[in-house]
N, C-alpha and C positions, 0 to 999 in steps of 0.2 A: 504493499500500499504505500502511495506516495505520501510525503509529509505535508502538513497544512501550510497555507500561506500566512495565516494569522493565529495567534495563541492569546488567550486571556489569562492573565495572572490575578489570582485572588490573594490579596495581601492580608496575612493573618497575624502579623507581628504584634500590634497593638493589643490584640486579645490573647491568642494562643502563644504568642512569644512572651508576653510580659506576665501571664497569669501565674507562672511557677518561679518567677524571680523572688529572691528572699528579701532584697533590699526594698523597703517601701519607695514608691515612685509617686510624686505628686501629680494632681491634676494638671497643673501647668505644663510638665514635662511630657504627659500623655498627649495633651492638645498639641504641643509643638511637633511631636512625632507624627500624629496624623496630618496636621498641616504640611510639614516636610514631605510626607508620602503623597499627599494630594498634588504636590508641585512637581513631582516626577513624570506625571502622565499615567500613573496607576488609575484604573477606573472602577476598582472595587477594594474597599478597605473595610476589614472587620475591626470596628472600633473597640468594642467592648463586650462585656457579658452581664446580663441581669440575673445574677445568682446571688445566693445568700453570702454576705461577707464572711460568714462563719466558715464556710467551705472553701471559698476562693477570695481570701483578704485582698489580693492585689487588684481585683475587679471592682472593689467599692468605689464609688464616684463615677461610675460609667454614665449616669445621667448628666453629671457636670461636665464630663468630657464631650458628650454630645452637645450639650448647650455652648461650649466654648469654641468648637472647631469652626473653621471657616469652610463651610460646605460649597464645593465648586459644582457648577452645572455638568452633568454627564458622569459624576462620579457617585457610585453606591456606597453608602455608609451603613454598614450592617452590624447587627449584634446578635450573640448567641443567647437563646431563651429556652431553657430546658423544661420550662412548665408554665402553667397559667399566670402565677405571680410575676414570673419573668416577663412574659408577653405584655402583661398590663402595664408593667413599668416602662417597657419599650414604647407602647402606645403612648403613654404619658410624656415620654421624651421625644415623641414625634418621629420615631424610627420608622423607616419605610420598607426595610427588608430585615428579615431575622433568620436564624438558623437553628434546627433542632438536630439532636443526635441520637443514634442507636448504635449498638454493638454487633458485630457479626458472631461473637463469642458469648455463651451463656455465663461462663465464669467471670468475664471481664464486665459484663453488663451488671452482674450482682456486685462485684468489688466497686465498680465505678459509681453506679447510681442506685444500688441497693434493690433491684427488681430484675425480673426476667426481661428477656428480649420482647415477649409478647406483651408484658405488662407495660414496657416502655412505650411500645407502639399504641397501647390503648390510652396512655395518659396523653399522647399527642392529639387525640380526636378533638377535644375541646380547643386546644391551642390552634390547631388548624381551622377550626369552625370561626374562632374569633378573628384570626388572621384574615380570612376571607371576607368577613364582615367589615373590617377596617381597611380592606384594600391592600394589605401587606403581602409582600411576596416572601415565600418560605423556601429555603434551601436545606437539603438534608445532608448529614454526615453519617458515615458508618465507620465505626473504629474496628481495628484488628482484621482487616480484610485479608492480610497475608500472613497472619500468625498471631497467636495470643500468649502473653507470658504465663498463662494459667493452663490453658487447654491445648497448647502446641499449634499444629496446623489446623487451618480453617478451611472447609470445603468451599470452592468457588461457587457451587450450587446454593450455599447458605447466604453467601453474599448476594448472589442474584435475587433469591426470594425476599431478603429485606429491602433490597433496592426497589422491587416491584411494589412492595408494600407502601413505601415512602412516596414514591411516585403516585401510586394510587390514592393516597391520602391528600395529595394536592401539592407536593414539593415539586418545583419546577425544574430542580437539578439535584443530583446526589453525588456528594464527594466521597470517593472511596479511599479510606485512610489506612496506610501501613503505620499504625500508631507507634510500633516498637522498632521499626526499621529493619525487619528481618527479610524482607522481600528481595527477590532476584528478578532479572529480567525476564527469564523463563516463566517463573510463578506469576508475574505480573501480567504477561501476555495470556497465559492460561485463565486467569481470573477475568480479565477483561473480555476474553472471548466468551467465557460463560455468562456473565452479565449480559453482554452485547448480543446474545442470541435472539432475544425478543425485546430489547430495549435499545433505542437509538442511542448511539454513542455521543451524539450531540447533547445528551442529557446527563453525561457522565463527566466527572472531574477527578483528578488525581491528587492525593494528599500524602506525600512521602516523607518519612524521617530518615535521617542519615546516620543511623547507628553502625551499620556495617559499611559505610561509605558507597551505598548502592542507589541513592536517591536519583542522581542524574541519569544513571543507566536505566532505572526503571522509568523515568520520565521519557526518556527516548524510546523506550519499549512501548510506552503508552501512546506516544505520537505515532509510531508505526501502526498501532491498533486503531487510529483515528480519533483519539482523545485530544481535545483542543483547549482544555481549562485545567489549570494546575494551582493549587494552594502552595503558597510559600511565605516565609517569614524573613523580613529584613534582618540582615546580619546574622542569620541562622538562630535567631532567638528562639527559646522554648524548649519543651520537653514533655515527657509524660510522667506524672507523679505516681502512676499506678504501675509502671513498668520499670523495675530496678535497671539502671545502666542505659536507658533509652535516651538518646541525645535528641537535639531539636529538629525542628522542621528543617528541610532543605533551604538554604539561603536564596532570598529573592534575587540577589545580584548573581550568583552562581548559575541560577536557571536562565537569568537573562543573557548571560554571557554565552551560554549554550545555545539559546535560541538565536541570538544574533549570529553566531557562527554557522548556524544552519540556514540563514537567510530568512528566517521567519520573523514577521513583524508583530511588535507588541505595543508600540507607541510610547515606550517608556525610556526615559534618560538614565542611562546607567551610571554616569558620573554624579549625578544629582541624587539617585538612588543610594550609592555608595556613601556619600556624604551624610545622608539622612540616617543611615545605619551606624556610622562611626559616631555621630552625635549622640544617639541613644545609648551606645555602648560606653562613651564618655561619661554619661549620666550614671549608668549602672556600674561604672569603674570595672569594666570586664573587657576581655579580649574580643574583636571583632571575629565572629564565627564564619565569615565569608572570605573564602580564599581569593575569589575575583575582587572583592572590595579591597582587601588589603594590597593586592597587586596593582590595582587601578590608582588608589590614593597614594601609594608609594611612588609610582611612576609620575603621576601628576604633580606631587611635591618636588620631585627631582627636577622637573622641567619648568616648575613655576618661577 
């Protein structure tokens, strides 16, 4: 299959990237990050999450972040809303797109959200209903599509079944997540082939973690299978607190460098993105997790 001419990147750094950081991050720094990302040409940014601060302290203040950012025309500013209370808070904050999540593994579902896969889908029914009434678009996530820290291998057919459920409930797109980063190119292609047998690949996205250094390889395999939407996190921020040793999402800068090398358009300014990632890393006092960003910034500083 030929590679696509255009790919859309879903920037999850402000939510999935920051939610597991130990150092407290102020609203002003979160607003600055989103505004920096908006200026790069990204057209989808996951800004925050409306969850209990008891469970995810770093996401406290998401309403204030939404109120403070400079929303640009043509950019989607989304939030994760795992339940009705979260969606109601998102409605109050005037969020126009939200995401819900399920797991492809029963054990991960129990450890992550304390219920079975079937129960988690049942909980989404009223959420989807309210979203429809409010004219809010809903995106779906599925965790552990290529492996679970508790159950091990996950059957591609299980991923396909949950994808059908989420789409049938009203999600316009489902992001397939390799939450612990154990996937390989061959496994990625098998999984997408199984899901894509009766689901248009235009309604699928890829979400890859880089624990074993395979995220870019898996993205390339997904491109070969016709997937054209990928989640990524600026500077490679983030990780999975429920999977010991799992590193963060693939860095947006690294994905963009790959796509540019393949001649695939994204409309994103790589240097501006690298600078945005470095700025938030400086705030966090941590190393930049993007190899492409480190190289680009080093080269630019040397020639400035």
